[in-house]
C-alpha positions in Angstrom: -5.3 25.1 4.1 -2.8 26.2 6.9 0.8 26.1 6.1 2.7 24.0 8.8 5.2 26.2 10.9 8.7 25.4 9.7 12.2 26.1 11.1 15.6 25.7 9.7 19.1 25.5 11.2 20.9 28.8 11.5 23.9 29.5 9.2 26.2 29.9 12.1 25.1 26.8 13.7 25.9 24.8 10.3 29.4 26.4 9.8 30.4 25.2 13.3 28.9 21.9 14.1 30.8 18.9 13.3 28.6 16.5 11.5 31.0 13.7 11.5 30.9 12.9 15.3 29.8 9.3 16.6 25.9 8.9 16.4 25.3 11.7 14.0 23.9 9.5 11.2 20.5 9.6 9.9 19.4 6.1 10.9 20.8 6.8 14.6 18.8 9.9 15.0 15.5 8.7 13.5 15.7 5.3 15.4 16.3 7.4 18.7 13.2 9.7 17.9 10.9 6.7 17.7 12.4 4.2 20.3 13.9 6.3 23.1 12.4 10.0 22.8 9.7 10.8 25.3 7.4 11.2 24.0 8.1 9.0 20.9 7.7 10.6 17.6 8.0 9.2 14.1 10.0 11.6 11.9 10.1 11.5 8.0 13.7 10.4 7.0 13.5 12.5 3.9 14.0 15.5 6.3 17.6 14.5 7.2 19.2 16.0 3.9 17.2 19.3 4.3 18.1 19.4 7.8 21.6 19.4 7.2 21.5 21.8 4.5 19.7 24.4 6.4 16.4 24.1 4.6 13.0 24.3 6.2 11.9 21.3 8.2 9.0 20.6 10.6 9.4 22.1 14.1 9.3 18.7 15.7 12.2 17.7 13.6 14.3 20.6 15.0 12.9 20.1 18.5 13.8 16.5 18.4 17.4 17.3 16.8 18.1 19.7 19.8 17.3 17.1 22.1 19.4 14.4 20.5 22.4 16.2 20.3 22.1 18.0 23.6 20.5 15.3 26.0 21.3 12.1 24.2 24.6 12.6 22.6 25.7 15.1 25.2 27.6 17.3 22.7 26.6 20.5 24.6 23.8 22.7 25.1 21.9 23.6 21.9 18.6 25.0 22.4 16.1 25.4 19.6 16.2 29.2 19.9 20.0 29.3 19.5 20.5 26.8 16.6 17.4 27.4 14.7 15.2 30.3 13.1 11.6 30.5 11.7 11.1 30.0 7.9 8.3 31.4 5.8 8.5 28.4 3.5 6.9 25.0 4.3 9.1 22.1 5.4 11.1 20.7 2.5 10.2 17.0 1.4 14.0 16.0 0.7 12.8 14.2 -2.4 13.8 14.8 -5.9 11.0 16.8 -7.4 12.6 17.5 -10.8 10.1 17.8 -13.7 10.6 15.1 -16.4 7.9 16.3 -18.6 10.4 18.3 -20.8 11.9 15.1 -22.5 9.1 12.8 -21.6 9.4 9.4 -20.1 11.4 8.0 -23.3 14.2 10.4 -22.2 14.6 9.3 -18.7 17.2 6.6 -19.1 17.0 3.2 -17.5 17.7 4.5 -13.9 15.3 7.3 -14.0 12.7 5.0 -15.9 12.8 2.5 -13.2 12.2 5.3 -10.6 9.3 6.5 -12.7 7.8 3.2 -12.9 7.8 2.4 -9.1 7.0 5.8 -7.9 3.3 4.7 -7.3 4.4 1.9 -5.1 5.6 4.2 -2.2 3.2 4.7 0.7 2.8 8.3 1.8 4.3 9.8 5.3 0.6 9.8 6.6 0.5 5.8 6.6 3.1 6.0 9.4 2.2 6.3 12.9 4.0 9.6 14.0 3.4 9.2 17.7 1.5 7.7 20.5 -1.5 9.4 19.4 -1.7 7.8 16.1 -1.1 4.4 17.8 -4.3 5.0 19.9 -6.1 5.9 16.6 -5.0 2.8 14.9 -6.2 0.8 17.9 -9.5 2.3 18.0 -10.0 1.8 14.2 -9.3 -2.0 14.8 -11.5 -2.5 17.6 -14.4 -0.3 16.1 -13.9 -2.5 13.0 -14.2 -5.9 14.7 -17.4 -4.7 16.4 -19.0 -3.1 13.1 -18.4 -6.4 11.0 -20.3 -8.3 13.5 -23.1 -5.9 13.5 -23.4 -3.2 10.5 -26.1 -1.5 12.3 -23.9 -0.2 15.3 -22.5 3.5 15.6 -18.7 3.8 16.0 -19.1 3.9 19.9 -21.4 0.8 20.2 -19.1 -1.0 17.5 -16.1 -0.2 19.8 -17.9 -1.7 23.0 -18.7 -4.9 21.0 -15.3 -5.1 19.5 -13.9 -5.1 22.9 -16.0 -7.9 24.1 -15.2 -10.0 20.9 -11.4 -9.3 21.1 -11.5 -9.6 24.8 -9.3 -6.7 25.7 -10.1 -3.0 26.2 -8.9 -0.3 23.5 -6.3 0.9 26.1 -4.9 -2.8 26.4 -4.7 -3.0 22.5 -3.1 0.4 22.4 -0.3 -1.0 24.8 0.1 -3.9 22.4 0.3 -1.9 19.3 2.7 0.3 21.0 5.1 -2.6 21.7 4.9 -3.5 17.8 5.6 -0.2 16.9 8.5 0.4 19.0 9.8 -3.1 17.8 9.5 -1.9 14.3 7.7 1.2 12.9 6.5 -0.7 9.9 4.5 -3.2 12.0 1.6 -0.7 12.4 0.6 1.4 9.2 -2.5 3.1 8.1 -3.9 2.3 4.5 -4.6 5.6 2.9 -6.4 6.9 -0.2 -6.3 10.2 -2.0 -9.0 12.5 -1.1 -9.1 15.9 -2.8 -5.2 15.7 -3.1 -4.6 14.8 0.4 -3.9 11.3 1.9 -7.0 10.1 3.9 -6.5 7.1 6.3 -8.9 4.3 5.5 -7.8 1.4 7.5 -5.1 -0.1 9.6 -2.7 -2.9 9.1 -0.7 -4.7 11.8 2.1 -7.0 11.1 4.9 -7.7 13.4 8.0 -9.8 12.7 8.8 -12.5 15.4 11.7 -14.7 16.5 11.3 -18.4 15.3 10.5 -19.4 18.9 7.8 -17.0 19.5 6.2 -17.8 16.1 6.2 -21.6 16.7 4.7 -21.1 20.2 1.9 -18.8 18.6 1.3 -21.5 15.9 1.0 -24.3 18.7 -1.5 -22.2 20.6 0.9 -21.6 23.5 0.6 -17.9 23.0 -1.2 -15.5 21.4 -0.8 -11.8 20.4 -1.2 -10.1 23.7 1.6 -12.4 25.0 4.1 -10.7 22.5 6.9 -9.1 24.3 9.8 -6.9 22.9 12.1 -9.8 23.2 9.8 -11.8 20.8 10.1 -9.2 18.0 12.9 -9.6 15.4 13.2 -7.6 12.4 13.7 -8.6 9.6 12.4 -12.2 10.2 11.0 -14.9 8.0 8.4 -15.5 10.6 5.6 -12.7 10.9 2.4 -12.4 12.6 -0.4 -10.7 10.7 -2.6 -9.3 13.5 -5.0 -7.1 11.9 -6.2 -5.9 8.4 -9.1 -3.7 9.3 -11.0 -0.9 7.5 -12.0 2.3 9.1 -15.7 2.8 9.7 -16.9 5.6 7.7 -20.4 7.4 7.3 -20.8 5.8 4.0 -19.0 2.3 3.8 -20.0 2.0 0.0 -18.0 5.0 -1.0 -14.4 4.3 -2.7 -14.7 0.7 -1.4 -12.4 -0.7 -4.3 -9.9 2.2 -3.7 -10.0 1.4 0.0 -9.5 -2.3 -0.3 -6.6 -1.8 -2.7 -4.8 0.7 -0.4 -5.0 -2.0 2.2 -3.7 -4.6 0.0 -0.9 -2.2 -1.2 0.1 -1.5 2.4 0.2 -5.1 3.1 2.6 -5.7 0.2 4.8 -2.9 1.8 5.0 -4.4 5.1 5.7 -8.0 3.9 8.5 -6.4 1.5 10.1 -4.6 4.4 9.6 -7.0 7.4 10.9 -10.2 5.6 14.5 -10.8 4.8 15.6 -10.6 1.0 13.5 -13.7 -0.3 15.6 -13.9 -3.6 17.7 -16.1 -1.4 16.7 -19.8 -1.7 17.3 -20.3 2.0 14.6 -17.7 3.1 11.1 -19.1 3.3 8.5 -16.5 4.4 5.8 -17.7 7.0 2.7 -15.8 8.1 0.8 -17.0 11.1 -2.6 -15.3 11.8 -6.1 -15.9 13.0 -9.5 -15.5 11.6 -10.9 -12.5 13.7 -13.9 -11.7 11.7 -15.8 -13.8 9.1 -14.6 -11.3 6.4 -10.9 -12.0 7.4 -11.5 -15.8 7.4 -12.6 -15.5 3.7 -9.6 -13.4 2.8 -7.4 -16.0 4.4 -9.0 -18.6 2.3 -8.8 -16.9 -1.0 -5.0 -16.4 -0.2 -4.3 -20.1 0.6 -3.9 -20.0 4.3 -4.4 -23.2 6.0 -5.7 -24.1 9.6 -3.1 -25.5 11.9 -5.6 -27.2 14.0 -5.1 -24.8 17.0 -6.9 -21.6 18.5 -6.0 -18.7 20.4 -6.1 -19.4 24.0 -8.2 -16.4 25.1 -10.6 -15.9 22.0 -10.7 -19.3 20.7 -10.1 -18.1 17.1 -8.8 -20.6 14.7 -5.1 -19.9 13.8 -4.2 -19.9 10.1 -0.5 -20.3 8.5 0.7 -19.4 4.9 4.2 -20.9 3.9 6.0 -23.1 1.7 3.6 -25.8 0.6 4.4 -29.4 2.2 4.0 -32.7 0.2 0.8 -33.6 2.1 -1.1 -32.0 -0.8 -1.2 -33.8 -4.2 -2.4 -33.1 -7.8 -4.0 -29.6 -8.5 -4.4 -28.8 -5.0 -0.4 -28.9 -4.6 0.0 -26.9 -7.7 -2.5 -24.3 -6.6 -0.7 -24.0 -3.4 2.7 -23.9 -5.0 1.5 -21.3 -7.4 0.2 -19.0 -4.6 3.5 -19.3 -2.6 5.5 -18.5 -5.8 3.2 -15.5 -6.5 3.8 -14.2 -2.9 7.6 -14.6 -3.1 7.6 -12.8 -6.5 5.6 -10.1 -5.1 7.7 -9.6 -2.1 10.9 -9.7 -4.3 9.6 -7.0 -6.4 8.6 -4.8 -3.4 12.0 -5.4 -1.9 13.5 -4.1 -5.1 11.5 -0.8 -4.8 12.5 -0.5 -1.1 16.0 -1.0 -2.1 15.9 1.8 -4.6 14.4 4.1 -2.1 17.1 3.4 0.3 19.7 4.1 -2.1 18.1 7.5 -3.0 17.9 8.4 0.8 21.8 7.6 1.1 22.4 9.7 -1.9 20.6 12.5 -0.6 17.9 12.8 -3.2 
């Protein structure tokens, strides 16, 4: 396996550059790279600390940093060749890789024990769309999946053609939509991944976009659908989200690792809910999810998770719109208890996921 070429900031640059200037924050830099840089790129936020310490990082991180301080912040001219030098080492991860095996899990202490327990919840960097090429791949996976699940005998190319017909949009049109979602919040479009011989393998795509209340209500009432969503309709975090796609990638053998692939999609979906909803431990926050039954398989999934049809359909494709939220008093007896149980389980899952994400954010801020 080839080692990715890496660069590191030169010692002379590190000694003279003022990191305390306005705009020189981790969040500002990485948000600019994804939303304003041309072409847009998704960088790992764990590269920030190694970058500042002069440790090896990816070439695109250095190139983006050079553009950011030169062209965006206009702090001067800082070409890559002058501020950075090649490194023979692979890019640093920025994560804490200390070995805990010497003392065992029982010697970690409560803080480290918590970190140990939740480490399996994190999604890998490969789950994120890094650039517009990844967005295009995500769109193709979804469209091909829609076609395939209507006819399992089709090749990926023929499945794409059928998927476009069913979705009433071309792949290019869907790419444009996912690009709007991604620029609104990078967590809106994620790949589900599994481990394949020690490397993450992309096996599906999840699309969940946070909406303003007004956009959500128009969607629920059938006045708008996904292709109508514009940047001003996206608000993150939001108690109102639209679940647009949960689709598996078409593989040569669809029976292989099916349970692992399904688990990966559920885990990724849980991550999106936890990161896109406001903190749900607050009693005033009531998560709502609006979606549609895009395929028969998705319809079954919705029903198993207590989604309810709202009585409207998408304007162009005629798909039934479903909603999941706080149960109303229209239900009674066992049906009401079942709905409440599902809703409370969802809130509890999101609450735990948000605790995990908060812990991860604290580690980033601490430079771990």
